[in-house]
N, C-alpha and C positions, 0 to 999 in steps of 0.2 A: 403281139406287139407289133405295131406299125412303125414306120420309119417316119422321121419328122419331115415336114415339107421342106423342100430346099430351093433356094433361088437359083439362077442359072449358074452363078459363079461357083457355088458349091456343088452343083450337079456335075460340073466338067471335071471336078477332082474326087467324085464319089467313088470311082473304081481304083484310085491311088491310095486314098486314106483308108486306114485300117477300120475294120467294123467294131473294134472293141480295144481296149488296153486293159491289161491285168497286172495285179500286184499279188505275189504269191509268197506265203512265209513256209519255208522248208519243203518237203516233197520231191527232193533228189536234184533240183536246179541249182540251188544255193540256200544259204539261211534266208535271204531275201531275193527275190527275182522280179524283174518288170518284163512285160511281154506284150506284143502287139499281134493282130491276127484278123484274119477274114472268116466269114461264114459261108457256106454254100448249100445248095439244096435244101432251102426253107429252114435254115439253122440246124440242119442234122449233121453237117460236117463242118469242122473248124480246122483251120491251120494257123499254127502259133509260132512265133519266135520270140524266145526268152533270152534275157542277159541275166545270169545269176552271180551273186557275190557271197562268199564266205569270209567274214574277217578273221583276222589272225587269232582273236581271243577264242574261237570256236573250231580252230583248226591249226595245223603247224605252221601255216603261212596264209597270207591273203590269198584267196582262190577266186579266179574269174573263170566263167563258163558261159557257153551259149547252148541253146537247146532248140531243135525243131521238133514240133508236135503235131500229130494228127489225131483228131477227137471225133468220134461218133456220138451222137446223141440219139439213142435208140427210142426211148420213151418220153414223151412231153404230156404233162396234164395241166390243164389250166384249171387253177384252184379257185381263182376269181378273176374279175376283170384286171386287177393289179398284180396278180402273182401267177407265176408259172413254175411248175417243178419238172425238172429233167432228172429222173431218178437212177437212169441206167446208161453213164457215160463210159465208154471205153476209148482208150488210146494206145497210140505208139510213139516212141520218141527215139532220137538220136541226139547224143549229148557229147559235147567236147569240152574239156577242162584244159586251160592253158597253163604252161609252166614245164620247167625241166624235168620234173619227177613224173609229168603225165606224157610221156612220149607215144608216138603213133606207130614206129616200127622199132623193132628190137634193137637196142644199142649193141654196138659191136663187142662189148666187154661181157655180154652174155652168151653162152654156147646157144647154137641154133635150136629152135624149139623149146628153150629154156621156159618161156611164158607162152601160152596159147591165146593171151588177150592182150589188148592195148589198154593201159590205163588211162590214156589220154581220149580216147573215144569208146563210147559204148551205147547201147541202145536197151530198150526194155519197153514194158507195158504198164499200164495203169487203168484204174476202174474209179468211179465215183459218182458224186451226184451235185445237183446246182439248183438254186431257187433264184429265179430272176423276178425281179420286182420293178415298179415304176419309180421307185425312190430316186430322186433327183431329176426326174424327167420334166417337172413343171419349173425348175428353177434353172435348168441347163439345157443344151442342146442334146444332151443324152436321152436316148429312148427308154433307157432303164439301167439298173444296177443289179449285179448278180453276186451272190455268195456261194461258194463252192468248196468242196471238200474231195480229197483224193487220196488213193492208196495204190502204190506200185512197187515194182521191182525191176531191177536191171537183169539182162540175160545172164550176165556173169554169177550174179547172186543166186538166180534160179538153177543154173548148172551146178553151181558149188553145193546147193541145198540137195540135189538129186544124188551128187557124189558123196556127200557126207551127211547122212541123216541126223547126225548130232548137232548141227547147226541150227539154233532156235530160230523159228519162223520170225519173230520179232527183229532178228539181225539182218533178214533180208527184205523187209517191208519198209518202204519210205512213206510216210504221211506228210501231208501238205494241206493248207487251206488258203484261200484267197478270195480277192473281190475283183469284178470286172465291170467296166463302165462300157456299155453299147452305145453307139452313135445312133 
């Protein structure tokens, strides 16, 4: 997928403008999340920043969060001139949820070492795949649109599963899917 030719004004801002925008449903960031990001090394590495939201009807309270993610796309297959498959994507994230219940350091009313984790900030891994198409490229400045799916887990969930094998695997896996529009 080649970049759209740019005039001198847009070329000045090329390094600042994100390479893509994403919208994701579920997947551990929020019920709905919006993100922007940059690609490196011929689209083998992505760095994304997401804002996630969980409305009160899906949780005990409205939740707001942010997530920084690194994704490596190991396998690229050109299916046709208009379709590319990235079937082996792996990533790491660090995630922060805002709110008084999501503290970063242990509150004084808990004994020392009562909790070994912070509910406000955590990290984890994910894996998935993506199909990138030329959809929208003839009608917009976008070079293509991608549809992706991912599954992941947080370090806390993985540690809990190893410490308690009775926890079902589906309790520690977060599934999500989304769409990305590349410039």
